C-alpha positions in Angstrom: 114.4 200.7 -50.6 116.4 201.5 -53.8 119.3 203.6 -53.0 119.0 207.2 -54.3 122.5 207.6 -55.6 122.0 211.3 -56.5 119.3 213.4 -55.0 118.2 216.9 -53.9 119.1 217.3 -50.2 119.4 220.0 -47.6 122.6 221.2 -46.1 121.8 220.9 -42.4 124.9 222.5 -40.8 128.3 224.0 -41.6 131.3 223.6 -39.4 134.7 225.3 -39.8 137.8 223.1 -40.3 140.8 224.0 -38.2 143.6 225.5 -40.3 141.5 225.5 -43.5 140.7 228.8 -45.3 139.0 227.4 -48.4 136.9 224.4 -47.2 134.4 223.7 -44.4 132.5 220.6 -43.3 128.8 220.2 -44.1 126.2 217.8 -42.8 123.9 216.3 -45.4 121.5 213.6 -44.1 123.8 211.5 -41.9 126.9 212.2 -44.0 129.8 214.5 -43.3 131.1 216.1 -46.5 133.7 218.7 -47.2 132.6 221.6 -49.4 134.0 225.0 -50.6 133.8 227.8 -48.0 130.9 230.1 -48.8 129.3 227.8 -51.3 126.5 226.8 -48.9 124.6 228.1 -45.9 122.6 225.9 -43.5 119.2 225.2 -45.0 120.4 225.5 -48.6 119.4 222.8 -51.1 122.2 220.9 -52.8 122.7 218.0 -55.2 124.1 215.2 -53.1 126.1 212.4 -54.7 126.5 209.3 -52.5 129.7 207.3 -52.4 130.3 205.2 -55.5 128.6 207.7 -57.8 130.3 207.7 -61.2 130.0 211.2 -62.7 129.6 211.6 -66.4 132.7 212.5 -68.5 132.3 215.6 -70.5 130.1 217.5 -67.9 131.9 220.7 -67.0 130.7 220.5 -63.3 132.3 217.0 -63.0 135.7 217.7 -64.6 137.4 218.3 -61.3 137.0 214.5 -60.5 138.8 213.4 -63.7 142.0 212.6 -61.8 140.0 210.2 -59.6 138.2 208.5 -62.5 135.0 210.6 -61.9 134.2 208.3 -58.9 133.0 209.7 -55.6 135.0 208.0 -52.8 135.6 208.5 -49.1 138.4 211.0 -48.5 140.1 212.7 -45.6 140.8 216.4 -46.1 142.6 218.4 -43.4 141.9 215.6 -41.0 138.1 215.6 -41.7 136.3 212.6 -43.2 134.4 213.5 -46.4 131.8 210.9 -47.5 130.0 212.0 -50.6 129.8 215.1 -52.7 127.6 218.1 -52.4 127.3 220.5 -55.4 125.1 223.6 -55.9 121.7 223.0 -57.5 122.7 225.3 -60.4 124.4 222.3 -62.1 120.9 221.3 -63.0 119.3 222.9 -66.0 115.7 224.0 -65.4 113.6 224.0 -62.3 115.1 222.6 -59.1 112.9 219.6 -57.9 111.8 219.1 -54.3 113.8 217.6 -51.4 114.5 213.9 -51.9 114.0 213.8 -55.7 116.3 211.4 -57.5 118.2 213.2 -60.2 120.6 210.5 -61.1 119.3 209.9 -64.6 118.9 213.7 -65.2 122.6 214.2 -64.6 123.8 211.0 -66.3 125.3 209.5 -63.2 125.9 205.7 -62.9 126.9 203.5 -60.0 130.5 202.3 -59.8 130.7 198.5 -60.0 134.1 197.0 -59.1 133.7 194.1 -61.6 131.1 192.9 -64.1 130.6 189.2 -64.7 131.9 187.6 -67.9 129.0 187.9 -70.2 129.5 184.3 -71.2 128.5 183.3 -67.6 125.3 185.3 -67.5 122.2 183.2 -67.9 119.6 185.9 -67.5 118.3 188.5 -65.0 118.2 188.1 -61.3 115.0 186.1 -60.3 112.1 188.4 -59.6 110.9 186.3 -56.7 113.9 187.2 -54.6 115.0 190.6 -53.3 118.6 191.6 -54.2 121.2 191.8 -51.5 122.1 195.5 -51.5 121.9 196.9 -47.9 121.5 200.6 -47.4 124.0 202.5 -45.4 122.8 204.0 -42.1 123.8 207.6 -43.1 121.4 207.5 -46.0 118.4 206.5 -43.9 118.7 207.7 -40.3 115.0 207.1 -39.8 115.7 203.4 -39.3 117.2 204.2 -35.9 113.8 205.3 -34.6 112.2 202.2 -36.1 114.7 200.0 -34.4 114.6 201.8 -31.0 113.1 199.5 -28.3 113.2 196.4 -30.4 115.3 193.3 -29.8 118.1 193.2 -32.4 121.3 191.6 -33.5 124.6 192.7 -35.0 126.5 190.6 -37.6 129.8 191.0 -39.2 129.8 192.3 -42.8 132.1 189.9 -44.6 134.3 191.3 -47.4 133.8 189.0 -50.4 131.4 188.7 -53.3 127.6 188.4 -53.0 125.8 185.3 -54.1 122.2 184.0 -54.1 121.1 180.4 -54.4 117.4 179.8 -55.1 115.6 176.5 -55.4 112.2 177.2 -57.1 109.2 175.0 -56.4 109.8 173.6 -59.9 112.9 173.5 -62.0 116.6 173.5 -61.3 118.6 175.6 -58.8 119.1 179.2 -59.8 122.6 180.6 -59.0 123.2 184.3 -59.0 125.9 187.0 -58.5 124.7 190.3 -57.1 122.7 191.2 -60.2 122.6 188.3 -62.6 121.7 184.6 -62.8 124.8 182.6 -63.8 125.2 179.7 -66.2 126.9 176.6 -64.7 130.7 177.0 -64.9 133.9 176.6 -62.9 133.5 180.0 -61.1 133.5 180.1 -57.3 129.7 180.5 -57.1 129.0 177.2 -58.9 131.8 175.4 -57.1 130.0 176.3 -53.9 126.9 174.6 -55.2 128.8 171.4 -55.6 130.8 171.7 -52.3 127.7 172.3 -50.2 125.3 170.1 -52.3 122.9 173.0 -52.5 120.8 171.6 -55.3 119.8 168.8 -52.8 120.2 170.6 -49.5 117.9 173.6 -50.2 114.2 173.0 -49.7 112.0 174.0 -52.6 110.9 177.6 -52.5 113.8 178.8 -50.4 116.8 181.0 -51.2 119.9 181.6 -49.3 122.0 184.8 -49.7 125.5 185.2 -48.5 129.1 186.3 -49.1 131.7 184.1 -50.8 135.0 184.8 -49.1 138.5 183.3 -49.5 141.6 183.1 -51.7 141.2 185.0 -55.0 138.1 187.0 -53.8 138.8 190.6 -52.9 141.9 190.4 -50.7 140.7 187.5 -48.5 140.6 189.7 -45.5 139.0 187.0 -43.4 142.2 185.0 -43.9 140.5 181.8 -45.1 142.3 178.8 -46.5 139.7 178.1 -49.1 136.6 179.8 -50.6 133.7 179.6 -48.1 130.1 180.8 -48.1 128.9 182.9 -45.2 125.1 183.1 -45.2 123.4 186.3 -44.1 119.8 185.8 -45.1 117.3 183.0 -45.8 114.3 183.9 -47.9 111.0 182.0 -48.1 109.6 182.5 -51.6 106.7 180.0 -51.3 103.2 181.3 -52.1 101.8 183.1 -49.1 105.3 183.6 -47.5 107.5 186.0 -49.4 109.7 187.1 -46.5 113.0 186.5 -44.7 113.3 184.1 -41.9 113.6 185.8 -38.5 116.8 185.5 -36.6 116.3 182.3 -34.6 114.8 180.5 -37.6 117.6 181.7 -39.8 120.2 180.3 -37.3 118.3 177.0 -37.0 118.0 176.7 -40.8 121.8 177.2 -41.3 122.5 174.6 -38.6 120.0 172.1 -40.0 121.3 172.3 -43.6 125.1 172.4 -42.9 125.5 176.1 -43.7 127.7 178.6 -42.0 126.2 182.0 -41.2 128.0 185.3 -41.0 129.5 185.9 -37.6 127.0 187.1 -35.1 128.7 189.7 -33.0 125.9 190.6 -30.5 122.3 189.9 -29.6 120.5 192.6 -27.6 117.2 191.7 -26.0 114.7 192.7 -23.3 115.7 195.5 -21.0 119.0 196.1 -22.7 117.3 196.6 -26.0 114.6 198.8 -24.5 117.4 201.1 -23.0 119.7 200.9 -26.0 120.6 204.4 -27.3 120.7 204.2 -31.1 122.8 207.0 -32.5 124.8 207.4 -35.6 128.0 208.1 -33.6 127.6 204.9 -31.6 127.1 202.8 -34.7 130.0 204.3 -36.5 132.3 203.5 -33.6 130.8 200.0 -33.2 131.6 199.2 -36.9 135.3 199.5 -36.3 137.6 196.6 -35.6 139.3 193.6 -37.2 138.1 190.3 -38.6 138.5 187.6 -35.9 141.9 185.9 -35.9 143.4 188.4 -38.4 145.0 191.9 -38.4 142.7 192.9 -41.2 140.2 195.7 -40.8 136.6 194.4 -41.1 134.3 196.0 -43.7 131.6 196.8 -41.1 128.5 195.4 -39.6 124.8 194.8 -40.4 122.0 195.5 -37.9 118.6 193.8 -37.9 115.7 193.2 -35.5 115.4 189.6 -34.1 111.8 189.5 -35.5 111.7 190.5 -39.2 110.0 193.9 -39.4 108.8 196.1 -42.3 110.4 199.5 -42.5 108.5 202.6 -43.5 111.8 204.5 -44.0 113.2 201.8 -46.4 109.9 200.6 -47.8 111.0 197.1 -47.3 112.9 195.1 -44.7 114.2 196.8 -41.6 117.9 196.1 -42.1 120.9 198.4 -42.6 124.7 198.4 -42.7 127.4 200.5 -41.1 130.7 200.6 -42.9 134.0 200.8 -41.0 135.4 204.2 -41.8 138.9 202.9 -41.2 138.3 200.3 -43.9 136.9 202.9 -46.3 140.0 205.1 -46.0 142.6 202.5 -46.1 141.3 199.3 -47.6 138.5 200.0 -50.0 139.3 199.0 -53.6 
């Protein structure tokens, strides 16, 4: 499912904020967001901007975010967490579209990207055979909880680094990618990983691994590693007739067989425990908190997936979602 960065949504509820005269807390999808008092009532439509929306400079309705570089970020106002931005639909010119309509292009909003690759390193577009690595946040797709309910599942640590994909086609050389681009051979950490792990020889034809590069010089090395290391979170089988991710146990076995390190697996829930498990937003937000093992650094969050790979109606793709640690968002996010 492609993330709808800006869309028409419904204000589900309004809650007063203790000691605040000008602001209240609103609920939009699974997000809590602080809005002006009296601007919305429950049931009203709004234009909802998810975190990392980059508003257009020059638009009068966006001018209040100029001191913040026009970027929508997680904030804490009067002790209340605000994740996203809800504005009245009158910022749109013309007819207001239906619930769920993507209005990102209509408003000229882009997605904040922390860093773009050096154009000298870009070899071309991301390979069409492989899905990109962007997981959706739970608050934007609460329907996944109903889809996961009753299924065996696992929880992995979301490692704070830089995303990389390594794909060995059935014919031709290894394709090495950042989050969005194929990269030319160079001395960057992605290509150094190819050499260190001998991926051009190790990966079977038609397979791709996706993972997070972590270590010194990447983000703030919150995992506390002595050198750059790859933590694999997915293995994709791109051979004709396959075109899907390996299920959990095959994924773990693949990593072991090929000398690869997976992301930390925090929990596996099966059988009766999975059947009785109560999937709620509040539970998962609390579960996402904590530190990276062996450090005093807040972890970025967690990723939840069924043990058996399952298509998601909600996501129109793989049933898989992330929950970001709110403590990390407030104190550590770049």
